[in-house]
LUMSE-152036 format. One record per atom (N, C-alpha, C): x, y, z. Coordinates in steps of 0.2 Angstrom, whole numbers, padded with zeros to 4 digits, always signed. Layout:
BEGIN
XYZ ...
REM end
This chain:
BEGIN
+0005-0006+0000 +0000-0001+0000 +0004+0008+0000 +0004+0011-0007 +0009+0016-0006 +0006+0021-0007 +0005+0026-0004 +0005+0034-0003 +0008+0038-0002 +0008+0042-0007 +0013+0047-0007 +0014+0051-0001 +0019+0054+0005 +0019+0058+0009 +0019+0066+0007 +0018+0067+0003 +0018+0075-0002 +0011+0076-0004 +0010+0082-0001 +0003+0083-0004 +0005+0089-0010 -0001+0090-0015 +0000+0096-0019 -0006+0099-0021 -0006+0107-0018 -0011+0113-0022 -0011+0116-0027 -0007+0114-0031 -0006+0117-0037 -0006+0111-0043 -0006+0112-0050 -0006+0106-0055 +0000+0104-0055 +0000+0094-0052 +0007+0092-0054 +0010+0091-0061 +0016+0092-0060 +0020+0088-0067 +0016+0082-0071 +0016+0086-0078 +0011+0083-0083 +0015+0077-0082 +0023+0075-0081 +0025+0069-0083 +0022+0062-0079 +0021+0057-0084 +0019+0050-0081 +0011+0051-0078 +0007+0057-0081 -0001+0057-0080 -0005+0057-0086 -0010+0054-0085 -0014+0056-0090 -0018+0061-0092 -0019+0062-0099 -0020+0068-0102 -0026+0071-0099 -0031+0066-0097 -0037+0066-0093 -0037+0070-0085 -0031+0066-0085 -0029+0069-0076 -0029+0075-0076 -0023+0078-0081 -0022+0087-0082 -0025+0088-0084 -0030+0087-0088 -0037+0092-0088 -0039+0093-0084 -0042+0090-0079 -0045+0090-0073 -0042+0096-0069 -0036+0096-0067 -0030+0101-0063 -0032+0108-0070 -0031+0108-0075 -0031+0113-0078 -0037+0117-0079 -0044+0112-0077 -0052+0116-0077 -0051+0119-0070 -0049+0115-0063 -0049+0117-0057 -0045+0124-0058 -0040+0125-0061 -0035+0132-0059 -0040+0137-0064 -0043+0135-0069 -0046+0141-0072 -0052+0142-0070 -0055+0138-0065 -0062+0141-0061 -0060+0144-0054 -0054+0143-0053 -0050+0146-0046 -0054+0142-0041 -0052+0136-0042 -0055+0130-0038 -0049+0126-0033 -0049+0129-0027 -0042+0126-0023 -0045+0118-0023 -0039+0114-0020 -0039+0110-0020 -0031+0106-0018 -0031+0101-0013 -0026+0097-0010 -0027+0091-0015 -0021+0089-0018 -0022+0080-0019 -0016+0077-0017 -0017+0071-0017 -0011+0066-0015 -0011+0060-0022 -0003+0058-0022 -0003+0050-0026 -0004+0045-0022 -0006+0039-0025 -0007+0033-0020 -0008+0030-0027 -0006+0022-0023 -0007+0016-0027 -0015+0015-0031 -0017+0013-0035 -0022+0010-0037 -0027+0010-0031 -0032+0016-0028 -0036+0015-0024 -0041+0011-0025 -0041+0003-0024 -0045-0002-0024 -0048-0007-0020 -0044-0003-0013 -0048-0007-0005 -0051-0002-0002 -0055-0004+0003 -0056+0001+0008 -0051+0004+0013 -0047-0002+0015 -0042+0001+0020 -0037+0006+0016 -0035+0006+0008 -0031+0010+0007 -0036+0018+0005 -0043+0017+0002 -0046+0023+0003 -0046+0027+0011 -0047+0023+0017 -0047+0025+0023 -0039+0028+0024 -0034+0025+0023 -0028+0030+0023 -0026+0036+0019 -0029+0036+0013 -0030+0041+0010 -0033+0047+0013 -0038+0046+0015 -0044+0051+0018 -0040+0054+0026 -0036+0050+0028 -0033+0051+0035 -0028+0057+0031 -0024+0057+0026 -0017+0060+0026 -0020+0065+0021 -0027+0066+0019 -0032+0072+0017 -0036+0076+0022 -0037+0070+0027 -0043+0075+0032 -0049+0075+0029 -0050+0073+0024 -0059+0073+0022 -0061+0065+0021 -0066+0064+0020 -0069+0058+0017 -0070+0058+0009 -0068+0053+0008 -0069+0053-0001 -0076+0048+0000 -0079+0052-0006 -0086+0052-0006 -0088+0047-0010 -0092+0042-0009 -0095+0036-0014 -0098+0040-0022 -0095+0037-0027 -0099+0039-0031 -0100+0032-0037 -0106+0032-0038 -0108+0027-0041 -0113+0028-0048 -0110+0027-0053 -0113+0027-0062 -0118+0023-0062 -0123+0025-0063 -0130+0020-0064 -0135+0022-0071 -0137+0017-0071 -0142+0018-0076 -0149+0015-0076 -0153+0016-0080 -0159+0012-0080 -0159+0006-0084 -0164+0000-0082 -0164-0004-0086 -0162-0006-0095 -0166-0001-0097 -0166+0001-0104 -0159+0004-0107 -0155+0005-0101 -0148+0008-0103 -0147+0013-0108 -0154+0021-0106 -0156+0025-0110 -0154+0030-0105 -0155+0030-0098 -0154+0035-0094 -0148+0035-0089 -0142+0039-0089 -0138+0038-0085 -0138+0043-0080 -0135+0041-0074 -0137+0045-0067 -0129+0044-0064 -0125+0050-0061 -0120+0049-0057 -0123+0051-0050 -0122+0046-0043 -0123+0048-0037 -0119+0049-0034 -0117+0055-0030 -0112+0055-0025 -0117+0057-0018 -0112+0051-0014 -0115+0050-0006 -0111+0048-0002 -0112+0049+0004 -0106+0048+0010 -0103+0041+0009 -0097+0039+0009 -0094+0033+0007 -0095+0028+0013 -0099+0030+0018 -0099+0024+0024 -0107+0022+0023 -0111+0026+0018 -0118+0026+0017 -0119+0019+0012 -0123+0015+0016 -0124+0010+0011 -0131+0011+0004 -0131+0008-0001 -0133+0009-0006 -0140+0005-0008 -0145+0007-0011 -0151+0002-0011 -0155+0004-0018 -0155+0002-0023 -0158+0003-0029 -0163+0004-0029 -0169+0003-0026 -0176+0003-0024 -0178+0010-0022 -0173+0011-0017 -0173+0018-0012 -0174+0025-0018 -0167+0024-0021 -0168+0030-0026 -0172+0030-0032 -0174+0023-0035 -0179+0023-0042 -0183+0025-0040 -0187+0026-0033 -0192+0027-0033 -0194+0036-0031 -0186+0040-0028 -0187+0045-0029 -0184+0050-0035 -0182+0047-0041 -0181+0049-0047 -0184+0048-0052 -0193+0042-0050 -0195+0039-0055 -0194+0037-0060 -0187+0031-0058 -0184+0029-0064 -0188+0020-0063 -0185+0017-0068 -0185+0009-0068 -0180+0007-0065 -0179+0001-0063 -0174-0002-0060 -0169+0001-0061 -0164+0004-0057 -0157+0006-0059 -0152+0000-0057 -0148+0000-0061 -0144-0005-0059 -0136+0000-0061 -0130-0004-0061 -0123-0001-0060 -0123+0000-0070 -0121+0003-0070 -0120+0005-0077 -0112+0003-0079 -0111-0001-0087 -0106-0005-0088 -0099+0000-0089 -0095-0003-0088 -0088+0001-0091 -0087+0006-0098 -0091+0002-0103 -0091+0005-0108 -0095+0012-0109 -0101+0011-0103 -0105+0017-0103 -0101+0023-0100 -0096+0022-0094 -0093+0026-0091 -0088+0030-0096 -0084+0025-0100 -0081+0028-0106 -0083+0030-0109 -0088+0029-0113 -0091+0033-0116 -0094+0041-0114 -0097+0041-0109 -0101+0047-0106 -0096+0053-0101 -0090+0047-0099 -0086+0051-0093 -0079+0051-0094 -0078+0047-0099 -0070+0046-0100 -0066+0045-0095 -0070+0039-0089 -0067+0036-0084 -0067+0029-0086 -0062+0026-0081 -0065+0017-0081 -0067+0017-0074 -0070+0010-0073 -0071+0009-0066 -0066+0009-0061 -0069+0011-0055 -0064+0013-0048 -0062+0022-0049 -0062+0024-0057 -0061+0031-0056 -0068+0038-0056 -0073+0034-0055 -0080+0038-0055 -0078+0043-0049 -0081+0050-0053 -0081+0055-0050 -0085+0060-0054 -0086+0066-0049 -0090+0073-0051 -0086+0076-0056 -0079+0074-0055 -0075+0078-0062 -0075+0075-0067 -0078+0069-0067 -0079+0066-0074 -0084+0067-0079 -0088+0073-0075 -0093+0077-0080 -0090+0082-0084 -0085+0083-0084 -0081+0089-0089 -0082+0085-0096 -0082+0079-0095 -0081+0074-0102 -0088+0072-0104 -0093+0075-0101 -0101+0073-0104 -0102+0078-0109 -0099+0079-0115 -0101+0084-0120 -0108+0083-0121 -0111+0077-0122 -0119+0078-0123 -0124+0079-0118 -0120+0079-0111 -0125+0080-0107 -0129+0073-0105 -0127+0069-0105 -0133+0061-0105 -0133+0061-0097 -0129+0062-0092 -0128+0059-0086 -0133+0066-0082 -0136+0062-0077 -0139+0067-0072 -0136+0066-0065 -0135+0073-0063 -0131+0070-0057 -0136+0070-0050 -0135+0068-0047 -0138+0065-0042 -0135+0066-0034 -0136+0071-0028 -0133+0071-0024 -0136+0069-0016 -0133+0064-0013 -0137+0060-0008 -0136+0068-0002 -0143+0071+0001 -0142+0076+0006 -0139+0076+0011 -0135+0070+0014 -0132+0070+0019 -0124+0071+0017 -0123+0071+0012 -0115+0073+0008 -0115+0080+0009 -0122+0083+0009 -0120+0091+0010 -0118+0094+0017 -0118+0091+0020 -0115+0091+0029 -0110+0092+0028 -0107+0090+0022 -0099+0091+0022 -0094+0097+0020 -0091+0100+0022 -0088+0105+0019 -0082+0102+0014 -0079+0097+0014 -0074+0096+0008 -0079+0088+0006 -0077+0087+0000 -0077+0079-0001 -0070+0077-0005 -0066+0070-0004 -0063+0068-0008 -0066+0064-0014 -0061+0066-0021 -0063+0063-0028 -0060+0062-0031 -0058+0057-0036 -0052+0055-0039 -0053+0061-0047 -0046+0063-0050 -0047+0068-0056 -0045+0063-0063 -0052+0058-0061 -0053+0055-0068 -0048+0047-0069 -0045+0048-0063 -0040+0042-0063 -0039+0039-0055 -0041+0034-0054 -0039+0032-0046 -0033+0029-0043 -0027+0035-0045 -0021+0035-0044 -0020+0041-0038 -0024+0047-0039 -0022+0052-0037 -0030+0053-0032 -0030+0056-0027 -0038+0059-0025 -0036+0067-0022 -0041+0070-0023 -0041+0079-0023 -0047+0079-0017 -0045+0083-0014 -0050+0085-0008 -0052+0093-0009 -0058+0095-0010 -0061+0101-0014 -0066+0101-0009 -0067+0109-0010 -0074+0112-0006 -0079+0109-0009 -0084+0108-0007 -0091+0106-0012 -0095+0112-0013 -0095+0116-0008 -0097+0123-0012 -0093+0126-0018 -0086+0124-0018 -0085+0125-0025 -0086+0121-0031 -0088+0115-0028 -0091+0110-0034 -0097+0114-0035 -0102+0115-0032 -0110+0117-0032 -0109+0125-0036 -0105+0127-0035 -0106+0135-0035 -0099+0137-0041 -0096+0135-0043 -0092+0134-0047 -0092+0128-0053 -0089+0123-0051 -0088+0116-0057 -0094+0117-0061 -0101+0114-0056 -0106+0114-0060 -0111+0118-0065 -0111+0125-0061 -0113+0129-0067 -0108+0131-0073 -0101+0129-0072 -0098+0130-0079 -0099+0125-0085 -0099+0119-0080 -0100+0113-0084 -0108+0113-0086 -0112+0118-0084 -0120+0116-0085 -0124+0111-0083 -0122+0110-0076 -0124+0104-0073 -0131+0109-0067 -0135+0105-0065 -0139+0107-0058 -0139+0100-0055 -0138+0100-0050 -0138+0094-0047 -0146+0092-0043 -0148+0086-0043 -0153+0083-0041 -0152+0082-0034 -0157+0084-0029 -0156+0081-0022 -0159+0076-0019 -0156+0070-0019 -0159+0064-0015 -0158+0063-0009 -0163+0060-0006 -0163+0058+0003 -0164+0051+0003 -0156+0047+0004 -0156+0039+0003 -0156+0038+0012 -0161+0032+0014 -0161+0033+0020 -0152+0028+0024 -0152+0029+0030 -0148+0025+0031 -0149+0019+0033 -0145+0014+0032 -0148+0005+0032 -0147+0005+0039 -0152+0001+0042 -0154-0001+0048 -0151-0007+0050 
REM end
């Protein structure tokens, strides 16, 4: 489990970074959105994510890329990382047929991301505005969120207010707030 000891607060060197990750930093810088980032091994385990959260002093939010059964409607759901997700609770609130996880091909097509890298920052790649953004109301209680810059070998800490007030309007998105129950 390898996590850098160095935090960065400006665009890191483009060496050994994917073009789509560098595009995230350029966009955040152009919108004057402050961030703190850290590099790490692929964030594939809960243990690694917990260590990243400690270093950034913020929780990584859970980002789920969902679709209806016909695969004609796509949703990006942001919710607290420790909250359980049940499709029926969300389907009812957004008046959608049964939801399931969208496949990797749809992530790539709409957000230019791969499984494990899903994040609100991927919306910058949704040129057709095919993805609807959903945010669980409990996430709004946090000042910051942790999310990946379209690749899961780095994580950024960003003010949620900057996401809502700067990033989303710039990208032409409006979030739908949902109220997912806490699992009993």
